Backbone as a ProteinNet text record, in pm:
[ID]
protein_1_A
[PRIMARY]
MEERKQKEIEYYDKKAEEILKNQRILGSKDFEGFNPNLLSSFVYCYKILGENCKNKVVLDYGCGNGIHSVPLAKMGAKKVIGIDLSEKSLEIAREKIKKEGLEGKVEFQKMDCEKWNFRQTSSILFLTAALFLLWTLRVLSLSWLEF
[TERTIARY]
-2593.5	-2483.2	-2554.3	-2542.3	-2647.5	-2687.8	-2837.4	-2865.2	-2777.1	-2650.8	-2618.5	-2500.9	-2466.9	-2307.7	-2430.2	-2503.8	-2624.5	-2630.2	-2683.4	-2750	-2629.2	-2487.2	-2376.3	-2308.9	-2330.5	-2270.2	-2375.1	-2506.2	-2593.7	-2524.9	-2517	-2503.9	-2383.4	-2250.1	-2162.1	-2117.1	-2209.2	-2228.3	-2309.8	-2412.9	-2488.9	-2377.1	-2341.2	-2212.6	-2147.6	-2088.2	-1959.5	-2023.5	-2106.7	-2204.1	-2217	-2252.6	-2296.4	-2160.8	-2031.2	-1913.7	-1891.3	-1870.2	-1866	-1955.3	-2095.2	-2157.6	-2074.4	-2063.3	-2025.4	-1882.6	-1831.1	-1689.7	-1558.9	-1593.6	-1496.8	-1461.5	-1299.3	-1233.9	-1191.7	-1235.6	-1248	-1088.8	-1039.3	-856.4	-833.4	-781.9	-778.9	-898.7	-1046.3	-1133.1	-1188.1	-1305.1	-1399.8	-1545.1	-1616.3	-1777.2	-1819.8	-1794.7	-1861.7	-1777.8	-1706.6	-1578.7	-1511.2	-1478.1	-1383	-1221.2	-1174	-980.9	-897.1	-834.8	-789.1	-634	-613.3	-499.9	-547.1	-645.9	-735.6	-690.4	-630.6	-726.8	-508.5	-513.8	-391.6	-355.9	-465	-422.4	-413.1	-396.7	-419	-324.9	-235.5	-155.3	-42	-63.3	4.8	47.1	-93.7	-72.7	11.7	-30.5	29.2	191.9	217.9	371.5	418.9	362.2	417.5	414.5	264.5	273.9	453.4	386.5	504.6	668.7	728.3	855.6	766	704.2	685.8	654	590.9	541.8	680.3	740.2	866.1	910.4	869.8	891.4	786.7	718.4	592.1	483.9	421.6	292.7	145.8	62.7	-32	-169	-214	-351.5	-453.2	-499.4	-605.3	-779.4	-810.9	-917.3	-1013.2	-1152	-1265	-1150.1	-1107.5	-1019.5	-1122.9	-1230.4	-1361.8	-1310.5	-1291.6	-1264.4	-1090.5	-1001.5	-854.1	-803.5	-885.9	-869.2	-710.8	-685.4	-582.7	-455.8	-499.4	-393.8	-289.3	-334.1	-276.7	-184.3	-131.7	-86.6	61.5	-2.7	51.2	164.9	102.9	213.7	333.1	289.1	415.7	505.3	416.3	507.7	561.7	595.2	704.9	673.5	500.6	488.8	550.3	577	588.2	511.1	373.2	267.8	150	37.6	-113	-195.1	-252.2	-356.5	-482.9	-635.5	-702.2	-848.8	-927.1	-1008.2	-1143	-1287.5	-1375.9	-1483.2	-1628.8	-1736.9	-1803.8	-1756.9	-1870.3	-1742.1	-1770.1	-1716.5	-1718.9	-1815.9	-1847.9	-1708.8	-1717.5	-1594	-1475.7	-1414.5	-1316.8	-1310	-1364.3	-1351.9	-1291.5	-1349.5	-1270	-1164.3	-1122.3	-976.8	-921.6	-927.4	-862.3	-813.9	-914.7	-856.3	-769	-814.7	-698.2	-555.4	-509.5	-419	-356.2	-474.3	-381.9	-368.7	-445.3	-438.3	-259.9	-264.3	-107.4	-14.4	-52.3	58	113.5	52.8	63.8	30.7	-5	-48.3	60.7	33.6	162	216.6	147.7	184	66.3	-28.1	-181.1	-246.7	-294.4	-421	-544.2	-666.1	-753.1	-852.3	-905.8	-1034.3	-1162	-1264	-1412.1	-1371.4	-1368.6	-1414.7	-1424.3	-1537.1	-1569.7	-1479.2	-1467.5	-1336.7	-1316.1	-1512.4	-1492	-1473.3	-1407.4	-1359.7	-1276.3	-1175.2	-1059.7	-989.2	-919.8	-801.4	-690.9	-580.2	-421.6	-373.3	-256.8	-168.3	-94.8	-73.2	7.3	153	108.9	331.3	303	445.9	500	539.6	530.5	522.5	468	309.6	203.4	130.8	137.8	75.9	-37.3	-190.8	-326	-326.7	-457.3	-466.4	-656.3	-711.4	-842.6	-890.3	-954.1	-977	-941.2	-1052.3	-1022.8	-915.5	-858.4	-706.1	-632.6	-605.7	-565.8	-604.9	-722	-735.9	-719.3	-670	-668.1	-491.9	-419.8	-268.6	-200.6	-297.7	-305.6	-280.4	-392.5	-410.6	-287.4	-263.7	-131.7	3.3	26.7	167.5	171	48.9	40.3	39.6	47.3	77.4	-43.8	-206.7	-260.7	-262.8	-267.1	-241.3	-349.9	-500.7	-594.7	-677.3	-582.3	-568	-471.7	-568	-456.2	-428.3	-379.3	-376.2	-289.3
2385.6	2280.4	2148.4	2041	1898.8	1901.5	1863.6	1787.3	1720.5	1599.6	1531.2	1673.1	1789.6	1838.5	1904.3	1972.1	2072.4	1985.1	1841	1803.1	1750.5	1739	1724.5	1862.4	1951.3	2095.4	2108.1	2115.9	2168.7	2051.9	1933.5	1835.7	1847.1	1915.3	1949.7	2073.3	2154	2272.3	2274	2198.4	2197.2	2117.2	2029.9	1984.3	2053.9	2129.7	2211.3	2362.1	2372.4	2496.9	2469.7	2328.4	2313.6	2270.7	2260.4	2303	2457.9	2483.8	2571	2708.9	2702.7	2762.7	2720.5	2581.8	2527.9	2594.9	2610.2	2729.2	2602.5	2457.3	2370.3	2334.7	2273.5	2243.7	2130.2	2017.4	1898.9	1807.5	1879.8	1806.4	1685.5	1535.2	1456.5	1369.1	1399.8	1340.2	1466.5	1404.2	1454.7	1481.9	1482.1	1536.5	1409	1280.7	1170.3	1090.2	1202.7	1119.9	1033.3	1038.3	980.6	970	932.2	970.9	898.9	848.6	782.4	695.5	798.5	787.2	658.1	624.5	510.4	355	381.3	266.5	181.3	101.9	73.3	112.3	92.8	114.8	232.4	333.4	525.7	515.7	455	510	446.6	302.2	268.2	362.5	421.9	501.1	673	700	819.7	826.3	650.9	659.1	654.1	535.1	578.6	777.5	820.1	949.1	1039.7	1014.6	1074.4	1056.7	910.9	886	966.8	964.6	1058.5	1177.6	1241.7	1388	1489.7	1456.6	1568.5	1617.5	1779.1	1902.9	1857.1	1804.5	1841	1899.2	1953.6	1988.9	1846.8	1878.7	1771.8	1830.2	1721.5	1814	1719.1	1798.4	1686.8	1727.9	1628.1	1621	1651.4	1665.7	1695.8	1612.3	1767.2	1767.3	1821.1	1826.7	1863.4	1889	1888.8	1967.8	1981.5	1945	1901.4	1815.2	1682.4	1594	1529.8	1530.7	1496.6	1578.7	1763.1	1811.8	1853.8	1841.1	1868.8	1785.8	1638.3	1560	1567	1575.9	1624.8	1756.8	1839.5	1950.9	1942.5	1831.3	1822.2	1713.1	1643.4	1539.1	1600.8	1723	1780.2	1809.4	1806.6	1826.3	2006.4	2019.8	2181.4	2238.4	2223.7	2256.3	2139.7	2179.8	2127.1	2194.1	2190.7	2303	2159	2216.9	2140.2	2183.7	2124.6	2160.9	2065.2	2183	2096.5	2197.9	2091.1	2204.6	2271.9	2248.6	2288	2394.7	2571.4	2675	2666.4	2618.4	2587.7	2490.3	2363.3	2275.6	2330.4	2428	2487.1	2644.3	2649.7	2740.2	2684.3	2552.7	2424	2465.5	2407.4	2345.2	2535.4	2621.6	2633.1	2730.8	2709.1	2721.1	2595.7	2518	2392.3	2446.6	2485.9	2528.3	2614.1	2755.9	2891.5	2780.3	2693.7	2672.3	2581.3	2516.4	2470.1	2515.2	2661.3	2745.7	2653.9	2631.2	2628.2	2671.2	2820.8	2896.3	2924.1	2938.8	2987.1	2797.2	2703	2540.9	2475.7	2570.4	2490.2	2590.5	2565.8	2659.9	2596.6	2645.7	2567.7	2628.9	2570.6	2660	2608.2	2665.4	2619	2611.3	2440.1	2373.3	2310.7	2296.6	2121.5	2015.3	1930.6	1843.6	1716.5	1740.9	1703.8	1798.7	1907.5	2010.9	2111.4	2031.8	2110.7	2137.5	2237.6	2304.4	2337.8	2285.4	2331.1	2257	2320.1	2278.8	2106.6	1996.1	1874.3	1924.8	1862.7	1853.1	1752.9	1672.7	1539.2	1584.8	1680.3	1739.1	1728.7	1682	1707.5	1565.7	1492.2	1398.4	1439.5	1350.5	1374.5	1238.4	1340.3	1281.2	1263.4	1112.3	1170.2	979.4	987.4	890	768.5	742.2	614.6	605.4	678.8	651.4	591.7	625	552.2	457.6	400.3	225.3	185.6	253	201.2	174.4	269.1	262.5	122.7	135.6	49.2	-89.5	-93.6	-239.5	-255.6	-173.9	-166.4	-165.9	-106.1	-182.9	-315.8	-389.8	-523.4	-572.8	-588.8	-612.9	-724.8	-711.8	-772.4	-801.9	-921.2	-935.1	-945.9	-957.5	-870.5	-730.5	-670.7	-537.9	-444	-401.1	-347.7	-217	-155.6	1.1	24.4
116	231.2	248.9	231.5	216.6	365.1	351	459.1	606	526.5	673.8	735.8	676.6	681.5	803.6	753.9	859.8	985.9	955.5	1078.2	1170	1127.3	1184.9	1205.6	1187.7	1232.7	1323.7	1347.3	1482.2	1551.6	1526.5	1668.2	1745.4	1672.8	1784.5	1784.2	1750.7	1793.9	1898.4	1929.4	2035.9	2123.1	2094.7	2234.7	2289.6	2157.4	2238.6	2287.1	2263.5	2280.9	2454.2	2501.4	2657	2710.8	2652.8	2706.3	2738.2	2614.7	2640.2	2733.8	2751.6	2873	2992.6	3011.3	3159.6	3154.3	3087.8	3112.1	3120	3078	3060.4	2992.7	2979.5	2810.5	2913.9	2742	2763.1	2823.3	2774.8	2822.3	2707.5	2723.2	2673.5	2611.7	2626.9	2607.8	2499.7	2385.7	2339.7	2375	2286.1	2353	2393.7	2389.1	2429	2507.3	2607.1	2688.8	2646.8	2489.4	2432.8	2482.6	2524.5	2594.1	2491.1	2379	2272.6	2354.2	2514.8	2542.4	2623.3	2641.3	2770.7	2675.3	2584.1	2460.4	2336.3	2381.9	2355.9	2175.4	2104.7	1925.3	1954.8	2031	1995	2044.9	2177.4	2235.6	2128	2029.1	1926.5	1816.4	1810.7	1650.2	1709.9	1821	1889.3	1858.2	1874	1961.2	1757	1685.6	1533	1468.4	1483	1437.5	1531.5	1603.8	1716.4	1652.7	1541.6	1498.3	1358.3	1316.3	1190.9	1144.5	1260.3	1201	1309.2	1313.4	1375.7	1188.5	1278	1118.7	1019.4	1020.6	945	976.3	887	836.7	908.5	948.7	1023	937.6	844.2	832	945.9	1078.9	1127.4	1078.8	979.1	912.6	981.4	1008.4	1109.2	1267.4	1317.5	1427.3	1535.1	1530	1624.9	1723.4	1847.5	1944.3	1960.8	1906	1857.2	1921.4	1984.3	2054.5	1998.9	1889.1	1845.9	1802.7	1795.5	1747.2	1813.7	1962.8	2099.3	2082	2130.5	2129.3	1995.7	1917	1752.2	1765.6	1790.3	1820	1903.4	2031.5	2106.4	2093.4	2027.4	1929.2	1794.6	1795.9	1690.2	1579	1594.1	1449.6	1446.9	1267.9	1249.2	1261.9	1252.1	1232.3	1209	1272.3	1285.9	1214.8	1142.1	1111.2	1084.4	1136.9	1212.8	1145.9	1032.2	973.8	1030.2	1003.7	1112	1019.2	1064.7	974.4	1137.4	1231	1325.4	1439.2	1426	1483	1645.5	1706.8	1785.1	1847.8	1780.9	1824.6	1811.8	1732.8	1699.7	1757.4	1842.5	1995.5	2119.4	2093.5	2230.7	2197.3	2060.8	1961.9	1993.8	1998.9	2022.4	2179.4	2241.9	2371.5	2390.3	2356.3	2439.8	2435.6	2286.1	2174.9	2335	2387.6	2423.1	2580.4	2633.1	2761	2735.3	2662.8	2614.6	2597.5	2578.2	2498.3	2344.5	2295.6	2142.9	2025.3	2055.6	1967.4	1897.5	1738.6	1646	1553.3	1680.2	1615.2	1579.8	1588.5	1556.4	1524.7	1466.6	1380.8	1307.3	1363.6	1302.9	1177.3	1147.8	1049.6	959	967.1	987	806.3	770.7	648.6	635.7	490.2	479.9	429.2	502.4	473.6	297.4	267.9	171.5	62.8	60.8	-7.6	14.1	83.7	160.3	39.9	82	-49.4	11.4	-46.5	43.7	-101.2	-88.6	-194.5	-200.4	-282.5	-295.8	-219	-82.2	-36.8	-6	-17.9	79.1	215.7	244.7	387.7	495.8	371.7	481.8	507.4	696.6	712.5	696.4	683.4	682.3	777.3	875.7	987.2	993.8	1067.1	1061.6	1179.3	1233.5	1297.9	1193.8	1128.8	1047.5	982.8	947.6	898.8	1033.8	1177.2	1296.8	1223.4	1232.6	1213.3	1108.9	1015	878.8	887.6	995.4	965.2	1064.1	1157.6	1243.1	1206.1	1097.9	1061.1	948.5	901.1	802.5	858.3	972.8	1038.9	1080.9	1133.9	1155.4	1061.2	950.8	828.6	849.7	838.2	798.3	631.8	566.7	419.8	389.1	452.5	361.5	302.1	382	354.4	275.3	145.2	80.6	53.6	28.3	-1.3	-96.6
[MASK]
+++++++++++++++++++++++++++++++++++++++++++++++++++++++++++++++++++++++++++++++++++++++++++++++++++++++++++++++++++++++++++++++++++++++++++++++++++

């Protein structure tokens, strides 16, 4: 495994281990205390996603602790599949799903996002934090942005 990926795993596993050791689940925040519900751009993206994810499979690419997976499942996604390198982060994500009663609707897999292995299908929405930003820019019809 590449050194940069190993460092990322070590960083997020360490953060997750601290959370797990203190037996607290992060709710709507990530490890750095980021809460997407406090930013109007994320609230807007959740609105757009909510309108477009119903009855679709959503791939939460680099899902971390499942910060976006829970809202997507609650918005009506048929299924949310979260993939991430950090098994400890995924432990937290699984606890969130259990706490929210969303077992069976959300699944987490330890997987290298750069080597993901899923069948191509038109019913999959692909989600990552970077795509949140790009989608917002696209929806705002910024002329300098081309897809």
